[in-house]
N, C-alpha and C positions, 0 to 999 in steps of 0.2 A: 599333583598339583595342576598338571596340564589338563587332567579330566575335569577338575573342579572349574578351571578357567573355561574350558569348552562349555560346561553346562551353564555357567553364568552368562556367557555371551549368547549362547543359544536362547537362554531365557529372556534376555533383553530383546533379541530379534523376534521372538514369539510375541512379547509385549508390543513391539512395533507393528507387527502384522495384524494383531487384534485392534490396534486403534488406527487403522487406515480408513479414511472417509473418501467421499467422491467430491471434487470440485463442482461447484454449482452449475457453471455454465458449460465447461468443456468436458465433464465426466472424467478428468484425470484423477488418478488415485493420489490421495494426500495422506501424510502422517499427521495426526492430530493427537498429541499427548496432553493438550491443555484446552480448556474450554475458552471460546471466544470471549465470553463475558468475563471470565476470570482475568484474562489477559487485558481486557478493557479496563477492569478495575485497578489492575496494578500499574498500568501505564498512565493513568490519569494524573498521577503526581508529577510524572515527567512533563506532561503538557501544561500542567497548572504552574510548575516552576518557570517554564519557558515564558509563558504569557505574563506572569507577574513580574518577571525580571525585565521584559520588554516595557511593561507599563510603567515600572519604576525609573527606567531611563528615558521616558518620554517617547518611546519607539512604537508604541501600539497606536495605529492611526486608523481606527475603525470608523472614526466620525468624519474622515475625509471623503470627498466624492469616490475616490477609488475604494475606500473601505466600505462605503454603502453599496457601491457596485458589487463588490465581492459578495456581500451578505445577500444581495438581491439574487445574484446568480446562484449562490449557495441553496437559497430556499427553493429555487426552481428544480435544481438538480436533486436535492434530498426528496422532494416530492415524487420526482420521477423514479428515484431509487426505491422508495416504499412502494409505489405502484407496481413497479416491475416485479419486486420480490413477492408481494402478495398475490399478484396475478399468476405467479409460477409456484405457488404453494411453498414459499420460502419466507413467510412473514416473520417466522421465529428468529431469523437472522437480523431483523431490523427493529423488532418490537422494543428492544432495550436501548436503542441508539438515542443519545441526546446530543443532537446537532449544535455544533458551535464553529463559528467562522471568524478568524482573526487575521488581520493584516498587520505585518511588521515592517517597519522602516528599516531596509537593509539593502545594500547593493547585491547581496547574494541572490543567484538564480536558483530559487528553491521553493518548494511546496510540498505539503505532505498531509496525509490523513492518518489519525491514530485510531485504534479499535475503540469503539464508543461514539464515533462520529465527530471526533474533535479534528478540526481542520485549521491549517495555517498556511498562509502564502507570505512570501517576502516580496516587497515592492520591486526589487530587482528583476523579477521574472516577468512582470507585467509588460514592459516594452517588447519582449520576446514574443509573448502570447498575442499582443496587439488587440485582439477583438474580444467581445464577450464570449463568442463561440470558442475561442482559443482558451479562455479561462474555464469555460464549461467543460471542455474536453479534459484538461489537466485535472481538475476537481473530480470529474467522473472516474478518470484513471486512478487517481488516488484512493478514492472511495472504493474502486473496484478491488484494490488490494485488501480492503477491509472486508468487503462482502465476499470475496474469494477465500478468505481465511488464511491470507498469505503470512501474516505476521505470526499467527499461531503455528503455522506449518514450519516456518524457519526456526522459531523458538523450539518446536519439538525436535526438529532435526539436530540442533545444537545439544539439547538435552540427551538424545539418544547417542550422538557421537561422543559427547562428555562421559557418558556412562561407560561406554565400551573402552575408551581411552584410559578412563580412571581404573577400571578393573584390570586391563592389560598392564597398566603401569604399576599397580600394586603387586601383581604376581610375577611381573618381570623385574622388579626391583628398581624401577624408575619413578621419579617424582613428576606426576602429572597434574597440570592446572586444569580444573574442572571448568568446562565452558559455562556450566550453570552459575557458578560463583562469579564469573567475570561480568555478568549481567547482560541485559539486552537493551541496546539503544533503539527504541522503536522508530525514532525520527530518521535514523540513518542506516536503515536496513538495505542490504544489496540484494535485491530480488533476482531470481534466476530468469533464464529466457522464457521458459513456459509461464512462469508467473506474470512477467511483463506483458506477454502476448494476451493473456487472459484479461489483465487490467485494462489493456488497450481496447479490447472488445467490449468490456463493460462500459468503458468511457465513452465509446461511440454510441452505444445504445442509450445510456442515460442522457447524454446531451441531445440526442435525436428526440427522446421522449419529452424533454424539457423544451423543445422548440428550437434548438440549434442545429444548423446544418453539419452533419458529421463529415462532410468534405473538408471542414476546417481542421480536422484532427490530422490529416495528411500534411496540410500546410504547416501546422505547428511543428510536427516531426521533422519536416524539410528545414525549417528555420532553425530547429535545435541542431540538426545535423551540420549546419554551417558554423556553429560555435565551437570552440575548442574548450578544454578543461584547464587552460593556463591561469584562470583566475582562482582555481582551487574550489569550484562550485561544487557542493555536496550533491545538488540535483544532477548535475551532469556526470558525476562519478558513480552515483547509484542508478542512474537511468541511461544506460549507454545507447547511443544512437547507431543505427545500422540500415543499410539499404534493404536487408531482409525484413526489417521491422516495418518499414514503409510499404514494402510489397505486400506484407500480410494485412495491413490497414486497407490497402486497395482491394485486396481479395474480399475482406469482410465489409466493405462499403455498401454493396447491394443489399445485404442483410441489414445493416444499420439503417439504411434509408427507408426499410419498411416501417421503422418506429418514428420516422421524422414527421413531427406535426408542426406545420408552418403557422 
């Protein structure tokens, strides 16, 4: 039985190795057991449910000045994203994106982008971001998670871990709950340090290409660093602040400035 268990686990590990890809910006090795487009399709219902729920409660505020502001910034950032990707022979990663920007009235300090180009900001984050450049950075950062394939990467890690745990549980006589059956909340993923750094770099590049000074990215992170998570903010819990992160932004600033189009 132990031999069978070993063979099955090795089989899963082999499958993992066969499905490793490379992160577009940093060259970091990634596990990708699911296609980005497939994940975009499956996450569409989550996004639509959120937006429809906000609309039914009168909390969708796209027609306000801030809503129009968000849409205008989003249009500039999305064009920068497409230009960057096509210029770097990665147009296949953006050709199926269907951009959408929504502003939801809430005190929550939160913003996210889903696979497929679906973006949402909560009004509570705007006073923290303050400037158009601040909004552009966070939007670019969140899109960076999409472009970097981070959603699919985390999903794949959960699937792989769940598969090994399930096999171990079956042969060990334990009841194991599959991570796959637990589902994946795209809006509340906790990305790891490497993924956050990659998204930061994408955010700086995209905002610079869209005409926003990437120096503002550092100021945004400094302002975020002064906040606490006492209000239960999903954004602050899933996007931890650190001095190391700000240091990394400062190191990358000269590279980002090469893309800055005033």
